[in-house]
C-alpha positions, 0 to 999 in steps of 0.5 A: 131070748135064744138069740142070746145063746145062738147069736140069732140074726135080728129079723128086720122088719118085723113090723113098720108099726114096731119101728115107730115106737121108739120115734113115738116115745122120743116125741114124748120125751120131748114134750116133757123136755119142751115143758121144762124150759122156764126155769134152770136149776143150779145143778144144770147151770154146773153140770152142763155149763160151768163144769163143761167151761172148765173143762174147755180150758183144761182145769176141773172146779174140784173133785166132785165135778168130774163128771167128765164123760158128759162134759166133754160130750158137750164142749164138743157139741157147743164147739161145733153147734154152738151154744145156748143155755138149754143145750144140754137138754137137747143134747140129752134128748139125741142120746135117749133117741139112740137108747131108745132104738137100741131098746127096740132092737134088742126087744125086737130080736129076742121077743119079736114084735109081737110081744116087744112092744109092751115091754118097749112102751112100758120101760120108755114110759118110766116116769123116772126115766122121763124125769130125769131126761128132762134135765141137763144133769148127769142124774139118771144118765146110766139108764140112757147108756145102759141099753147101748152098752147092751146092744153092742154087747149083745151084737158081739158073735165070737164064733164067727171068724176073721182072717183080719182081726183088726178088720173084723166086726167083733174086734171093732164092736169090742173096742166100741163097747168097752170104750163107751162103757168107759165113758159112760162111767166118767159121765156118772159113777152109777154106771159101775153097777152094769158093768159087772154085768156087762162084763159077765155077758162079754165073757159068757159070749166068749166062752160059748164061741166056737173057740172054746167048744174043744174045751168044753167037750174034752173032759181031758182038757177039763181036768187040765189046771193052770199052766198045763191048761194053757200049754194045752190050748196053746194060744187062747183065741180070747186074748185077741179080744181081751187085750184090746177090750182092756186097752179100749177101756182104759184109753179115755181115763188115760187121755182125760187124765193127760188132758186136765192140768189139775188132775190131782183133784181127780184122784183126790180132793181134801176140799171135797173129800172126793175125786173122780168116780165118786159123788157126795157120799160116803160108804158107811157099813152101818145097818141104820144107814142101809134101813135108811136108804132101803126106806128112801127107796122104796118111797121113792118107787111105791109113793111119792118123790122126796130125793135130791133132784127128783120132783116128780109128782107120780113116782114109778110105782105109784098108786100101789097097783103096779106092784101086783105086776111086780109079785108076779113077776117075782113068781115068773122069775122063780118059774123061768129059774126052774124051767129053763136053765139056759136063761139062768145066767140072764137072771144072774146077770140082771140080779148082779145089777141089783145086789150091787145097786142095793150093797154100795148105794144103800150103805152109802152116807149121802147128805143128798139122798135120792133115786138118782142113786138108785137107778141101778135097782130100777133098770134091774127091775125092768129087765126083770119084768122083760124076762117075766113078760117072755115066761108068760109069752111062752106059756102053752096054756093061753087062758092063764097066759093072757092073764099073766100078760093082763097083769103085767100090763098093769105097769105100762096101764099105770105110765100111761094115766100118770104120763099127763099128771106128770107133764102137768107139774113139770112146770112147778117151781123146783126148790132147786132152781137158781135164785141168784142170776135167774131170779124171777125170769119167766124165761132164763135164757133172755136173761142170757141174751141180756148179758151176752148183749151187754158185754159185747158193747162194754165190760160187765160188771157183776154185783150181788145185793142182798134184801137190803141193798148191801153188796154181797158175795155169791156165786160169780162162777156160774154166770162167768162160765155162762157169759163167758162160754157164749161168747167163746162157743158162739164166736162173739167179740166180747169184752172183759167180765168183772165181779165186785169183790168185798176185801178189795172193795173193788171190781176185779177182772173174773178168770179161771185162774182167779177162781181156782186160786180162790179153791186153793186157799191163795186168797182170804175167804172174802175174795170172789165167792164160788 
């Protein structure tokens, strides 16, 4: 762990078996994913197909459909590799593999393989992590992106000087770190909980670099304030990294605003009272709201899943015995704070993630609450768990040391026990399953194949019926994006798509422009529904 202060190089290979662990975890994740291909959820259609298809055409559906980092990634993937209904799941799997290797490298670097394997297995088998990664929505994707960003920031070594800044490793890593962080934030707003910690670690490493040794050792400089301090330092070396870091952080956002045509919706969409970096929730500084969210989160952590799109059978610390390990974690963090002052910055940064998540998410009035907004808290818990494991592993007394390590290992034991239980329930019908276009389909991909085959030979006419056989409006935009996207990204020769319009009593050609005009109220309410 002291490597964060000394920038100790990663010692590779520490053990070949250790580096098989992320591969094993990836295989276990893939088993989960392949057991979820029997159904598709409404939000999965929107987040992995409808919204990317709108983005492909330089639009967003609405201000709440602005997780553009994820959408752009899928657009690029579909254009290069082609489209299939569940391609988003496999893109996420690829991200998980990268994230797992970043976690493995970080833990090996600061704990050594002898002690790193168990925390790696524990985090990688997190029931919440595994479950969210089976979906092709953005929910929980911040847990995938954070280890990658953390690996980038811990790889920085500002003590090394370079004659050519633009070609230096630190410069490239800084650009990659902050560009990727904005990409992650644009993928899902919950990544905001990690930004202060990443920035804090970035500045901490800058401050402890050789560029500041004279500042820290000189009492005369330390007493200088304001402009006098800047004059004394002449040209702070940090500006060589801070200015490019800020530019690289903002550049992806600027590029998005330049690309999207209806960019006003990214700022504020009055129809959904939302915009980019905001979801369906609204900040409400009400103690009752805080208590309600706290109860729901504790239930989702220790009892049962109850939140929106969180339907895992056995939750993160179910059956209560993992709580014993969490209690020991609190004790270990207290001891670590007292005994190793040089690690306090890590404890502060971990706690900042937890407190920021609590302050923002717990005071949010959310019509669709759930674990997906509490992932910052979960990440902070696991960071503190790793630090507690480090403290126990470095105890001098071997008897108490192994007792503490055994207690902390209860979390891994729990995760191993619940893995097959949750796997068995992955095929359970979700209450969020799409039940209009894919109703009754054992394999939703066959529905797509049917429509795509048909539209290559004739115009596709879509209509929805109620239980009595009457024609009704329905979400034509979803099946429209699936079929049109398949034709576009797979480079097929397809005909037109039509939908039944209750107002005109005839089939009308479906286009993005039609859906956009409807959204902005240019047609009556009876026109094609979105």
